[in-house]
C-alpha positions in Angstrom: -5.6 -45.3 24.8 -8.6 -43.7 22.9 -8.4 -40.1 21.9 -10.5 -37.7 23.9 -12.6 -35.1 22.1 -12.0 -31.6 23.5 -13.1 -28.3 22.1 -10.2 -26.0 21.1 -10.7 -22.3 21.8 -8.5 -19.4 20.5 -7.7 -17.0 23.3 -5.9 -14.2 21.5 -5.8 -12.1 24.7 -3.6 -14.8 26.2 -1.8 -15.6 22.9 -2.8 -19.3 23.0 -5.1 -22.0 21.8 -6.6 -24.0 24.7 -8.8 -26.9 25.7 -10.3 -26.8 29.1 -10.6 -30.3 30.6 -11.7 -31.7 33.9 -8.1 -32.7 34.6 -6.7 -29.3 33.6 -5.8 -27.0 30.8 -4.1 -28.0 27.6 -2.4 -25.2 25.6 -0.5 -24.2 22.5 1.1 -20.8 23.2 2.4 -18.4 20.6 3.9 -15.0 20.1 3.0 -13.0 17.0 5.9 -11.0 15.6 4.6 -9.1 12.6 3.9 -11.6 9.8 5.4 -14.4 11.9 3.7 -16.8 14.4 6.2 -18.2 16.9 4.7 -21.4 18.4 6.8 -21.7 21.5 5.0 -24.0 24.0 2.5 -26.8 24.0 1.5 -28.5 27.2 -1.1 -31.1 28.2 -1.7 -32.1 31.8 0.4 -35.1 32.7 -2.6 -37.3 33.4 -3.9 -36.7 29.9 -0.7 -37.0 27.9 -0.7 -39.5 25.0 -4.4 -39.1 24.4 -4.3 -37.0 21.3 -5.0 -33.6 22.9 -2.0 -31.7 21.7 -2.5 -32.3 18.0 -5.9 -30.5 17.7 -4.4 -27.5 19.5 -1.5 -27.3 17.0 -3.8 -27.9 14.1 -6.0 -25.0 15.2 -3.0 -22.7 15.6 -1.6 -23.7 12.1 -5.1 -23.2 10.5 -5.3 -19.8 12.1 -1.8 -18.9 10.8 -2.9 -19.9 7.3 -6.1 -17.9 7.6 -4.1 -14.8 8.7 -1.4 -15.2 6.0 1.3 -15.8 8.7 4.6 -17.8 8.5 5.3 -20.1 11.3 8.4 -20.6 13.4 8.0 -23.8 15.6 10.3 -23.3 18.6 8.3 -25.9 20.5 9.6 -29.4 19.8 6.1 -30.9 19.7 5.0 -28.3 17.0 8.2 -29.0 15.0 7.5 -32.7 15.1 3.9 -32.2 14.2 4.8 -30.1 11.2 7.4 -32.6 10.1 4.7 -35.4 10.2 2.1 -33.3 8.4 3.6 -32.4 5.0 0.6 -30.1 4.3 1.9 -27.7 6.9 5.4 -27.3 5.4 4.5 -24.3 3.3 3.8 -22.3 6.5 7.4 -22.6 7.7 9.4 -19.3 7.7 
């Protein structure tokens, strides 16, 4: 299935990165604990899963962590798998 393009927005007031789509909301949620970013939940609407929507959310969260000088704790299994697949993110791990 082809990847869908969806803009990613950082919503710090909701502690998440999100993509609003006609079929629903895709999110990567976090908690910031001092210099640590805990990425604890990533969700894509069931009808849109497998279309490449979660990866841009996680990439945006990790890019923000890097910009802010934060270390990352991936408690979400998707984020942990993403970071394992993308060696360039390993230096962010706590």
